C-alpha positions in Angstrom: -42.5 154.3 -119.2 -43.7 151.0 -117.7 -42.8 152.2 -114.1 -44.5 155.6 -114.7 -47.7 154.1 -115.9 -48.0 151.6 -113.1 -47.2 154.3 -110.5 -49.9 156.5 -112.0 -52.3 153.5 -111.7 -51.7 153.3 -107.9 -52.1 157.1 -107.5 -55.4 157.4 -109.3 -56.8 154.2 -107.9 -56.4 155.5 -104.3 -57.7 159.0 -105.0 -61.2 160.0 -103.9 -62.0 156.8 -102.0 -65.1 158.2 -100.5 -68.5 156.5 -100.8 -69.2 155.5 -104.4 -72.3 155.1 -106.6 -72.3 151.9 -108.6 -73.8 151.1 -112.1 -74.0 147.8 -114.0 -74.6 147.6 -117.8 -75.2 144.8 -120.3 -74.9 145.4 -124.0 -73.6 144.0 -127.2 -74.7 142.7 -130.6 -75.7 139.7 -132.6 -75.3 139.0 -136.3 -76.1 136.1 -138.7 -76.1 135.4 -142.4 -74.0 133.9 -145.2 -70.3 134.4 -145.8 -68.1 133.4 -148.8 -64.3 133.1 -149.2 -62.9 131.5 -152.4 -59.5 131.2 -150.6 -60.8 128.6 -148.1 -58.6 125.5 -148.0 -58.6 122.2 -146.2 -61.6 121.7 -144.0 -62.6 125.4 -144.2 -65.8 126.0 -146.2 -66.0 128.4 -149.1 -69.6 129.2 -148.2 -70.6 129.1 -144.5 -73.3 130.2 -142.1 -72.0 133.3 -140.3 -73.0 133.9 -136.7 -71.8 135.9 -133.8 -73.4 136.8 -130.4 -71.5 139.1 -128.2 -72.3 140.4 -124.7 -70.3 143.0 -122.9 -70.8 143.2 -119.1 -69.5 146.3 -117.3 -69.8 147.8 -113.9 -68.7 151.2 -112.7 -68.7 153.3 -109.6 -68.0 157.0 -109.0 -66.6 158.5 -105.8 -67.9 161.7 -104.2 -64.8 163.4 -105.6 -65.9 162.5 -109.2 -63.4 159.7 -109.9 -65.0 157.0 -112.0 -63.8 153.4 -111.6 -65.0 150.6 -114.0 -64.4 147.1 -115.1 -65.8 144.8 -117.9 -65.5 141.5 -119.6 -66.9 139.9 -122.7 -68.8 136.7 -123.7 -69.0 135.6 -127.3 -70.2 132.8 -129.6 -69.0 132.4 -133.2 -69.3 130.0 -136.1 -66.4 127.8 -137.1 -64.7 128.1 -140.5 -65.2 124.3 -140.9 -68.9 124.4 -139.8 -70.4 124.2 -136.3 -70.2 127.0 -133.7 -68.8 127.5 -130.2 -68.8 130.0 -127.4 -66.0 131.6 -125.5 -65.6 133.7 -122.4 -65.8 135.3 -120.1 -62.6 136.8 -121.3 -60.0 138.4 -119.1 -61.2 141.6 -117.4 -60.3 145.1 -118.3 -60.3 148.0 -115.8 -60.3 151.8 -116.1 -60.0 154.9 -113.8 -61.0 158.3 -115.1 -61.3 161.9 -113.9 -62.2 164.8 -116.1 -59.9 164.7 -119.1 -57.7 161.8 -117.9 -58.3 158.1 -118.3 -56.2 155.1 -117.3 -57.0 151.6 -118.7 -55.3 148.4 -117.5 -55.6 144.7 -117.9 -57.3 143.3 -121.0 -57.6 146.6 -122.8 -56.8 148.2 -126.1 -53.4 149.7 -126.8 -53.2 153.2 -128.3 -53.6 152.2 -131.9 -56.5 149.7 -131.4 -58.4 152.1 -129.0 -59.0 154.7 -131.6 -58.0 157.4 -129.2 -55.7 159.1 -131.7 -56.0 157.2 -135.0 -58.8 155.4 -136.8 -56.9 152.2 -137.7 -59.9 150.3 -139.1 -61.9 152.9 -141.0 -65.2 152.1 -142.7 -65.3 148.3 -142.8 -67.0 146.4 -145.6 -70.0 144.0 -145.2 -71.6 142.3 -142.3 -68.4 140.9 -141.0 -66.0 143.7 -142.0 -64.6 141.6 -144.8 -61.7 144.1 -145.1 -60.9 147.1 -143.1 -58.4 149.9 -143.4 -55.7 147.9 -141.7 -55.8 145.1 -144.3 -52.3 145.7 -145.7 -50.8 146.4 -142.3 -52.4 143.7 -140.1 -49.7 141.9 -138.1 -46.8 144.3 -138.8 -48.4 147.0 -136.7 -49.6 146.0 -133.2 -53.3 146.7 -132.6 -54.3 144.5 -129.6 -57.8 145.1 -128.1 -60.4 144.0 -125.6 -62.2 140.7 -126.3 -63.7 137.5 -125.1 -60.5 135.4 -124.9 -57.8 134.8 -122.4 -54.7 136.9 -122.9 -51.0 136.3 -122.8 -50.1 140.0 -122.2 -51.7 142.8 -120.2 -51.7 146.5 -121.2 -51.6 149.8 -119.4 -52.8 152.8 -121.4 -53.1 156.4 -120.3 -55.0 159.1 -122.2 -55.4 162.8 -121.6 -57.7 165.1 -123.5 -58.0 168.9 -123.2 -60.3 170.7 -125.6 -59.8 169.2 -129.1 -56.3 167.8 -128.4 -55.7 164.2 -127.2 -52.4 162.5 -126.3 -52.1 158.8 -125.3 -49.4 156.2 -124.4 -49.6 152.5 -123.7 -47.3 149.7 -122.6 -48.0 146.0 -123.3 -46.0 143.7 -121.1 -43.9 140.7 -122.2 -44.9 137.1 -121.6 -42.3 134.3 -121.8 -44.7 131.4 -121.5 -44.5 128.6 -124.0 -48.0 129.4 -125.3 -47.1 133.1 -125.8 -43.9 132.1 -127.7 -46.0 129.7 -129.9 -48.4 132.6 -130.7 -45.5 135.0 -131.3 -46.7 137.2 -128.4 -43.6 136.9 -126.3 -42.4 140.5 -126.7 -43.4 143.7 -125.0 -44.1 146.9 -126.9 -45.0 150.5 -126.3 -47.0 153.1 -128.3 -47.5 156.8 -128.1 -49.7 159.1 -130.1 -51.5 162.4 -130.4 -54.5 163.8 -132.3 -56.3 167.0 -132.9 -60.0 167.4 -133.9 -60.6 170.4 -136.1 -64.4 169.9 -136.1 -65.1 168.8 -139.7 -62.0 166.6 -139.8 -59.4 165.2 -137.4 -55.7 164.2 -137.8 -53.7 161.8 -135.6 -50.5 159.8 -135.6 -49.0 157.1 -133.4 -45.6 155.5 -133.1 -44.7 152.1 -131.6 -41.7 149.9 -130.9 -41.4 146.2 -129.9 -38.9 144.8 -127.5 -38.1 142.0 -129.8 -34.7 140.9 -131.2 -35.0 143.3 -134.1 -36.5 146.2 -132.0 -39.1 146.6 -134.6 -40.6 150.0 -134.8 -43.6 151.3 -136.8 -45.9 154.3 -137.2 -49.3 155.1 -138.5 -51.2 158.3 -139.3 -54.6 159.2 -140.5 -57.0 161.9 -141.5 -60.8 161.4 -141.0 -63.8 163.6 -141.3 -67.2 164.4 -142.8 -68.2 166.3 -145.9 -71.9 166.6 -146.1 -73.3 163.0 -146.4 -69.8 161.6 -147.0 -67.6 160.3 -144.2 -64.0 159.4 -145.1 -60.8 157.9 -143.5 -57.3 158.1 -145.0 -54.7 155.9 -143.3 -50.9 155.4 -144.0 -48.5 153.3 -142.0 -45.1 151.6 -142.2 -43.1 149.1 -140.2 -39.5 147.8 -140.0 -41.1 144.3 -140.5 -41.9 145.4 -144.1 -38.3 146.4 -145.0 -37.0 142.9 -145.7 -39.5 142.5 -148.6 -38.9 146.0 -149.9 -42.6 146.9 -149.4 -43.9 150.4 -149.8 -45.8 152.3 -147.1 -49.2 150.8 -146.5 -52.2 153.0 -147.2 -56.0 152.8 -147.4 -58.9 155.1 -148.3 -62.4 154.2 -147.0 -65.6 156.1 -147.3 -69.3 155.9 -146.3 -72.0 157.8 -148.1 -75.5 158.2 -146.7 -77.9 157.7 -149.6 -80.8 158.3 -147.2 -81.4 158.4 -143.4 -81.6 154.6 -143.5 -79.1 153.5 -146.2 -75.3 153.9 -146.4 -72.9 152.8 -149.2 -69.3 151.9 -148.2 -66.2 151.6 -150.3 -62.5 150.8 -149.4 -59.2 150.4 -151.2 -55.9 149.5 -149.6 -52.4 148.9 -151.0 -48.7 148.9 -150.2 -47.5 147.2 -147.1 -48.4 143.5 -147.1 -49.9 143.8 -150.6 -46.3 144.3 -151.9 -45.1 141.1 -150.3 -45.3 137.5 -151.7 -47.1 138.7 -154.9 -50.0 140.2 -152.9 -52.8 142.3 -154.4 -54.4 145.6 -153.7 -57.4 145.1 -151.4 -60.7 146.7 -152.3 -64.4 146.3 -151.5 -67.9 147.7 -151.7 -70.7 147.2 -149.2 -73.9 148.6 -147.8 -75.8 149.1 -144.5 -79.6 149.5 -144.3 -81.3 150.4 -141.0 -84.5 148.5 -140.3 -85.3 150.3 -137.0 -84.9 149.2 -133.4 -81.1 148.7 -133.7 -81.5 146.2 -136.5 -79.8 146.5 -139.9 -79.3 144.6 -143.1 -75.6 144.5 -144.2 -73.6 143.0 -147.0 -70.6 143.5 -149.2 -68.1 142.1 -151.7 -64.3 142.4 -151.5 -60.9 141.2 -152.4 -58.2 141.0 -149.7 -54.5 141.6 -150.0 -53.9 137.9 -150.6 -56.2 138.0 -153.7 -59.1 136.1 -152.1 -62.6 137.0 -153.2 -64.9 137.6 -150.3 -68.7 138.3 -149.8 -71.3 138.3 -147.1 -74.9 139.2 -146.4 -76.9 139.2 -143.2 -78.6 140.9 -140.3 -77.1 142.6 -137.3 -78.9 143.8 -134.2 -77.4 145.9 -131.4 -78.6 146.1 -127.9 
């Protein structure tokens, strides 16, 4: 699969090399407020000032034949769990080539599961900072690597094809044997494949992945998401060989967002199985809200308990640009 995806990269990148029309975009978001975690230990603070400022810079060009080529990188500043704040970036670049229903991403890009091409792995997150998301009891045992502001140990190639309401995708993330990658447990390669179908009011999707590690760890994830009037929902299930040693059940989550009005949305999430079955873990759950203030500004907050039993809360403002 690795050879096929890289060969496709070369083929698409050299197609339609006639004169191109370029476009540069700047976008992102900022957020600030208060965050609480009663599980904070050591120098980490239970209550801290939360802040993030993220900028995505992208550039694209389109050939006369209609082939679109693009690249992007990210800058970001965050608070520290012990106080203070620091910036990071620009991160490693990600690139893409697309034509009609086909898209090829490579470099610092999302794999199949993280991209949301076929499954919604994160669902309706709770609070300003997404205190918990649908992946809470599967985080780490299922690979979901995405685009960000940091340097990366591994690069990814992902191909996606959509025709009508059907989408299929595959990705390969390459191995890195550097000392830093080994220390971060990112010294294995892995592949993912998946498919999804959108029925209009709801969509179904599934993905399978396997690591090239000593245990050849495999995993899968599937979900159903949709809308019913003012209610949006996401149901996720997943399992991994990494959970077998602890005799854990299949991980699951149900999240929903209900529009109380055109400006206000209430969110709820519950997740169990998976990591919640290991080491005396707990079922994760949370309740939050989002209120639009206009101009891309919103007030957000929530309370939650994660799979480790920590009580979490946050409240603050987010603005998108």
